[in-house]
C-alpha positions as a printed Julia matrix, in Angstrom:
439×3 Matrix{Float64}:
 -52.89   -6.79  -22.45
 -51.37   -6.99  -18.97
 -47.74   -6.13  -18.32
 -45.52   -8.92  -17.02
 -44.16   -8.42  -13.5
 -40.42   -9.05  -13.5
 -37.43   -8.91  -11.19
 -34.0    -7.71  -12.24
 -32.84  -11.33  -12.3
 -35.55  -12.17  -14.84
 -35.04   -9.23  -17.21
 -32.76  -11.17  -19.56
 -35.7   -13.46  -20.35
 -37.89  -10.51  -21.39
 -35.69   -8.7   -23.91
 -37.91   -6.66  -26.26
 -40.92   -7.03  -23.97
 -42.66   -4.59  -21.67
 -42.4    -5.41  -17.97
 -43.28   -3.96  -14.59
 -40.47   -3.68  -12.06
 -40.82   -2.88   -8.36
 -37.55   -1.58   -6.97
 -35.59    1.01   -5.0
 -33.59    3.89   -6.43
 -29.9     3.36   -5.88
 -28.77    6.46   -7.82
 -30.16    9.01  -10.27
 -29.23   11.89  -12.55
 -31.12   14.07  -14.99
 -30.05   16.27  -17.91
 -33.34   18.11  -18.34
 -34.74   15.97  -21.14
 -33.62   12.56  -20.01
 -33.24   10.98  -16.59
 -31.28    7.9   -15.57
 -32.27    5.89  -12.51
 -30.19    3.01  -11.16
 -32.62    0.52   -9.64
 -32.13   -2.46   -7.34
 -34.58   -5.05   -6.04
 -32.36   -7.55   -4.2
 -31.79   -9.77   -7.25
 -29.06   -9.71   -9.89
 -28.65   -9.97  -13.65
 -27.03  -13.17  -15.01
 -23.5   -11.76  -14.72
 -24.08  -10.86  -11.07
 -24.83   -7.16  -11.6
 -27.3    -6.27   -8.81
 -28.75   -3.16  -10.51
 -30.34   -2.08  -13.76
 -30.46    1.33  -15.39
 -33.88    2.77  -16.21
 -33.89    5.47  -18.89
 -36.69    8.05  -18.73
 -37.05   10.27  -21.83
 -39.29   13.26  -21.24
 -40.98   12.85  -24.61
 -41.86    9.19  -23.97
 -43.66    9.5   -20.62
 -46.54   11.44  -19.14
 -45.91   14.49  -16.98
 -46.55   12.59  -13.74
 -43.88   10.03  -14.65
 -41.38   12.76  -15.54
 -41.98   14.59  -12.27
 -41.71   11.3   -10.36
 -38.39   10.5   -12.06
 -36.96   13.82  -10.94
 -38.38   13.52   -7.42
 -37.14    9.97   -6.8
 -34.51   10.45   -4.1
 -31.99    7.86   -2.94
 -33.75    4.67   -1.78
 -37.25    5.74   -2.8
 -39.34    2.74   -3.79
 -40.81    2.9    -7.3
 -42.93    1.06   -9.8
 -41.53    1.2   -13.31
 -43.12    0.02  -16.53
 -41.05   -0.12  -19.66
 -39.37   -2.13  -22.39
 -36.38   -4.33  -21.67
 -33.51   -3.54  -24.03
 -30.4    -5.67  -24.5
 -27.45   -3.27  -24.63
 -23.85   -4.42  -24.35
 -22.84   -0.97  -23.08
 -25.19   -1.15  -20.1
 -23.99   -2.66  -16.8
 -25.14   -6.28  -16.88
 -26.09   -5.99  -20.56
 -29.69   -4.79  -20.13
 -31.6    -1.59  -19.41
 -35.21   -0.39  -19.22
 -36.76    2.17  -21.53
 -39.4     3.63  -19.23
 -42.99    4.21  -20.28
 -44.41    4.92  -16.81
 -42.9     5.56  -13.39
 -44.55    6.06  -10.02
 -42.96    6.7    -6.62
 -44.54    4.32   -4.12
 -42.47    5.22   -1.08
 -40.72    8.62   -1.09
 -37.34    8.95    0.61
 -36.59   12.62    1.03
 -33.59   13.43    3.25
 -32.27    9.86    3.19
 -29.56    9.92    5.89
 -26.83    8.07    3.97
 -25.7    10.11    0.99
 -22.95    9.31   -1.56
 -20.22   10.84    0.56
 -17.87    9.75    3.34
 -19.55    8.77    6.6
 -17.82    7.64    9.79
 -18.22    4.04   11.05
 -20.24    5.06   14.11
 -22.71    7.0    11.95
 -23.08    4.02    9.63
 -23.66    1.62   12.51
 -26.18    4.0    14.05
 -27.98    3.68   10.72
 -27.22    0.0    10.2
 -30.85   -0.69    9.31
 -30.35    1.52    6.25
 -26.67    0.84    5.6
 -27.54   -2.79    4.85
 -28.84   -1.56    1.48
 -25.38   -0.49    0.29
 -23.9    -2.74   -2.47
 -20.91   -3.6    -0.29
 -23.12   -4.71    2.59
 -25.36   -6.66    0.23
 -22.3    -8.49   -1.13
 -21.13   -9.36    2.39
 -24.55  -10.7     3.35
 -24.69  -12.83    0.21
 -21.26  -14.3     1.0
 -22.48  -14.99    4.54
 -25.46  -16.82    3.08
 -23.18  -18.93    0.88
 -20.96  -19.79    3.85
 -23.99  -20.88    5.9
 -25.28  -23.01    3.02
 -21.83  -24.57    2.58
 -21.69  -25.43    6.28
 -25.01  -27.23    6.17
 -24.2   -29.01    2.9
 -20.83  -30.23    4.19
 -22.35  -31.9     7.22
 -25.48  -33.14    5.46
 -23.4   -34.82    2.75
 -21.35  -36.56    5.47
 -24.41  -37.82    7.37
 -24.11  -35.53   10.4
 -27.39  -34.82   12.2
 -28.28  -31.24   13.15
 -29.06  -30.85   16.88
 -30.75  -27.71   18.21
 -29.14  -27.0    21.59
 -30.46  -24.76   24.4
 -29.71  -21.05   24.53
 -30.6   -20.89   28.22
 -28.45  -23.24   30.29
 -27.27  -23.95   33.8
 -24.0   -25.53   32.67
 -21.14  -23.48   31.29
 -18.42  -24.48   28.88
 -15.87  -21.72   29.36
 -15.01  -18.99   31.88
 -17.89  -17.96   34.14
 -16.85  -14.32   33.93
 -17.66  -14.29   30.22
 -21.33  -15.25   30.62
 -24.55  -13.27   30.53
 -26.66  -14.17   33.56
 -30.4   -14.08   34.12
 -32.66  -15.24   36.94
 -34.58  -18.34   35.9
 -37.86  -18.5    37.84
 -37.26  -20.37   41.13
 -34.26  -22.33   39.85
 -31.61  -19.69   40.39
 -29.2   -18.35   37.79
 -29.3   -19.31   34.13
 -26.82  -18.3    31.47
 -27.01  -17.4    27.81
 -25.14  -20.22   26.13
 -21.6   -19.53   25.02
 -21.46  -22.96   23.4
 -23.74  -25.86   22.52
 -20.86  -28.3    22.81
 -21.81  -30.09   26.02
 -25.22  -30.91   24.57
 -23.95  -32.17   21.23
 -21.61  -34.46   23.15
 -24.72  -36.12   24.59
 -26.27  -36.32   21.13
 -23.12  -37.89   19.68
 -23.67  -40.88   21.95
 -27.06  -41.32   20.3
 -26.35  -40.44   16.69
 -22.6   -40.71   16.17
 -21.77  -37.55   14.19
 -23.8   -34.45   14.99
 -23.57  -30.66   14.96
 -25.33  -27.57   16.27
 -25.43  -24.19   14.53
 -26.8   -21.09   16.21
 -26.21  -17.92   18.19
 -23.8   -17.88   21.11
 -23.04  -15.17   23.65
 -19.85  -13.95   25.35
 -19.8   -11.25   28.01
 -16.1   -10.64   27.49
 -15.45   -6.89   27.64
 -13.41   -6.74   24.47
 -13.39   -3.99   21.87
 -11.14   -5.7    19.33
 -12.09   -6.15   15.7
 -12.35   -9.91   16.27
 -14.99   -9.88   19.03
 -18.76   -9.61   19.26
 -20.98  -10.25   22.28
 -23.46  -12.17   20.1
 -22.24  -14.27   17.22
 -22.99  -17.5    15.37
 -21.03  -20.7    15.72
 -21.18  -24.18   14.2
 -20.08  -27.0    16.5
 -19.74  -30.56   15.22
 -19.12  -33.49   17.57
 -17.83  -36.84   16.32
 -17.92  -40.2    18.07
 -14.89  -42.48   17.88
 -12.68  -39.61   16.66
  -9.37  -38.55   18.18
  -7.51  -35.25   17.92
  -5.82  -36.16   14.62
  -9.11  -37.17   13.04
 -10.65  -33.96   14.34
  -8.05  -31.81   12.58
  -8.54  -33.77    9.35
 -12.26  -32.93    9.36
 -11.54  -29.28   10.13
  -9.12  -29.07    7.21
 -11.62  -30.58    4.77
 -14.39  -28.38    6.16
 -12.54  -25.1     5.73
 -11.36  -26.04    2.24
 -14.98  -26.87    1.3
 -16.26  -23.49    2.5
 -13.55  -21.59    0.62
 -14.25  -23.59   -2.53
 -17.98  -22.89   -2.32
 -17.45  -19.14   -1.94
 -15.08  -19.11   -4.93
 -17.59  -21.12   -6.96
 -20.76  -19.19   -6.18
 -19.68  -15.82   -4.81
 -17.45  -14.39   -7.54
 -19.7   -11.42   -8.31
 -19.85  -10.49   -4.63
 -16.09  -10.93   -4.21
 -15.64   -8.56   -7.16
 -17.85   -5.94   -5.48
 -15.67   -6.27   -2.36
 -12.5    -6.1    -4.47
 -11.33   -9.27   -2.76
  -8.03  -10.72   -3.97
  -9.34  -14.17   -4.86
  -5.83  -15.54   -5.35
  -5.54  -15.45   -1.55
  -8.55  -17.76   -1.27
  -7.48  -19.99   -4.17
  -4.3   -20.79   -2.23
  -6.32  -22.34    0.62
  -6.02  -26.02   -0.23
  -5.05  -28.98    1.98
  -2.77  -29.83    3.61
  -2.52  -27.0     6.16
   0.59  -26.43    8.25
   0.66  -27.94   11.75
   2.77  -26.83   14.72
   2.72  -27.92   18.33
   2.12  -25.2    20.9
   5.7   -25.56   22.14
   7.06  -25.17   18.59
   4.8   -22.16   18.09
   6.09  -20.38   21.19
   9.65  -20.86   19.99
   8.71  -19.63   16.51
   6.94  -16.52   17.84
   9.75  -15.63   20.21
  12.11  -15.84   17.25
   9.93  -13.22   15.54
  10.08  -10.87   18.51
   7.04  -11.9    20.55
   7.27  -11.78   24.34
   4.99  -14.82   24.76
   6.03  -17.34   27.41
   5.13  -21.02   27.61
   1.74  -21.37   29.27
   0.09  -18.29   27.76
  -2.63  -18.45   25.14
  -1.94  -16.82   21.76
  -3.15  -13.22   21.61
  -4.19  -11.32   18.52
  -0.69  -10.0    17.78
   0.8   -13.47   18.12
  -1.83  -14.89   15.78
  -0.95  -12.24   13.19
   2.77  -12.93   13.54
   2.14  -16.63   13.12
   0.19  -16.29    9.87
   1.63  -13.2     8.18
   3.94  -15.18    5.87
   1.64  -18.15    5.27
  -0.76  -18.52    2.32
  -2.79  -21.21    4.12
  -4.33  -21.62    7.57
  -2.14  -23.15   10.26
  -3.02  -25.54   13.1
  -1.5   -25.1    16.54
  -2.11  -28.16   18.71
  -1.55  -29.48   22.24
  -1.92  -26.3    24.3
  -1.12  -26.05   28.03
  -3.91  -27.39   30.23
  -4.19  -24.11   32.17
  -4.89  -22.14   28.99
  -7.83  -24.28   27.88
 -11.23  -25.51   29.04
 -11.85  -28.24   31.62
 -13.37  -30.76   29.2
 -10.28  -31.26   27.01
  -8.47  -34.6    27.16
  -5.15  -34.75   28.92
  -2.26  -35.44   26.55
  -0.78  -38.82   27.59
   2.58  -37.83   26.07
   2.78  -34.58   28.06
   0.31  -34.22   30.97
   1.01  -30.47   31.07
  -0.97  -30.18   27.84
  -4.33  -31.22   26.41
  -5.3   -32.74   23.05
  -6.68  -29.68   21.35
  -6.07  -27.4    18.38
  -6.74  -23.89   17.16
  -6.86  -23.06   13.45
  -5.65  -19.61   12.42
  -6.6   -18.05    9.08
  -3.95  -16.4     6.91
  -3.72  -12.66    6.21
  -4.0   -11.82    9.9
  -7.66  -12.84   10.28
  -6.92  -14.81   13.43
  -8.49  -17.88   14.99
 -11.46  -19.31   13.11
 -11.66  -22.74   14.8
 -11.06  -24.09   18.27
 -11.3   -27.84   18.74
 -10.31  -30.69   21.03
 -10.59  -34.32   21.89
 -12.87  -34.49   24.92
 -11.91  -36.05   28.23
 -13.73  -39.39   28.23
 -12.42  -40.64   31.59
 -14.93  -40.06   34.41
 -12.4   -39.57   37.22
 -10.19  -37.19   35.28
 -13.15  -35.1    34.13
 -14.52  -34.88   37.67
 -11.09  -33.82   38.92
 -10.93  -31.05   36.32
 -14.4   -29.81   37.24
 -13.3   -29.6    40.85
 -10.02  -27.89   39.94
 -11.98  -25.21   38.08
 -14.34  -24.74   41.03
 -17.4   -25.51   38.9
 -20.65  -26.63   40.59
 -20.66  -30.43   40.38
 -24.44  -30.63   40.58
 -24.77  -28.63   37.36
 -22.57  -31.15   35.55
 -24.13  -34.34   36.86
 -25.73  -35.05   33.51
 -22.47  -34.3    31.68
 -20.58  -36.73   33.92
 -23.23  -39.35   33.16
 -21.91  -39.42   29.59
 -18.68  -40.85   31.03
 -20.43  -43.02   33.59
 -22.66  -44.82   31.08
 -20.91  -46.05   27.95
 -18.08  -43.55   27.68
 -16.35  -43.33   24.31
 -13.57  -41.3    22.62
 -14.97  -38.28   20.85
 -13.85  -34.93   19.49
 -15.31  -31.74   18.13
 -14.71  -28.12   17.29
 -16.35  -24.75   16.93
 -16.07  -22.49   13.9
 -17.0   -18.84   14.32
 -19.22  -17.79   11.42
 -18.42  -14.08   11.51
 -14.66  -14.55   11.62
 -14.9   -16.97    8.72
 -17.11  -14.65    6.65
 -14.8   -11.73    7.43
 -11.87  -13.74    6.15
 -13.74  -14.81    2.99
 -14.71  -11.19    2.28
 -11.37   -9.66    3.24
 -13.16   -7.51    5.82
 -11.01   -6.96    8.93
 -13.73   -5.99   11.45
 -16.34   -8.66   12.09
 -19.01   -6.13   13.03
 -19.32   -5.63    9.24
 -20.33   -9.23    8.55
 -23.34   -9.69   10.84
 -26.56   -7.85    9.96
 -26.99   -6.18   13.37
 -23.81   -6.35   15.46
 -23.89   -6.52   19.24
 -20.81   -5.18   20.99
 -20.14   -3.93   24.52
 -21.25   -0.44   23.51
 -23.97   -1.22   20.97
 -27.43   -2.73   21.48
 -29.29   -0.89   18.69
 -30.56   -0.9    16.02
């Protein structure tokens, strides 16, 4: 009679039966007559426990299995055959009584041992560090956030648009772009945003979004910056700045709710204070940029009107707030050329930034776009941008212009906030920073 192949997630359905499990050794100990192996396979028991204990009694297995059990180092891959036992004392409520064990992939001298390692060492071994339960929990939360993003827009009839990664048109500062020579056409750039392209698609489809990798050559070493990160950018036809913020508020609340609903086991592994996330319900606070400057100066900041909010200012702004806060209508000089001039104060533009609580900083930047051809052209010229590269973008205002708005949400900053992880290099599988290109 053949043995049933099972995963850890399926063990609860095989109580009392013999199964075969293919897994990796997370931990082990032996007392001479009995050995205990903690096994993982990337799945979890019904309560979210991502591991199962395999018990190897010397008298119940052949000599090869006993020797294998005592030679199975950290992260060795193994094949285990044994009986599934329901046991309330076991983590997750189940364990395996082993009949046979074979090491399939030995792992002698595994670099990451159960001791303290520095962050640089762990990132040098990121390809292995991903296996740690904390990293697994973070990646599962990231997966839930990505699924929530797609579900939110799908349920609201947005169309996903795949925008170019190589582009000749830039959306932000030229000094923050990675350049490459593009055949005989001159310089191309790695896209720092897909926004300009989804604006074109919004004229065809109404409500759209793009979701993919973006690149910034900013030489920053802060915990909030990566040179390669993922961003979701919706664009909405016939939507002004107020409507834009309303969508952002609903969007963020939806993501938080999804993580609380489906990621509790992972949040427990991360020891995340879920009460902080449970407090994130609409409405969010809103402050004009001018009000924010006054507020920050009252708390000791040296910010002056016209400056963008730095990391310390963002922390000051949110440290006493349980919910995210919008800051809107920033000075024109502090923001990008495509933002719509504020008719009530031409010094400012109709835009907003959304800052997460607990000091996690900006997670969204959004704006109403300038839909007037002459004003947009004037801004392009003011910024010294090459008009020929934006001919197609200006066409959107020349042929059937319309009010529209959009925003960008940084995936890693959002996942870091959900997980309570302060440095976003922890929440992307293989981080790229100014001093790291491997693994």
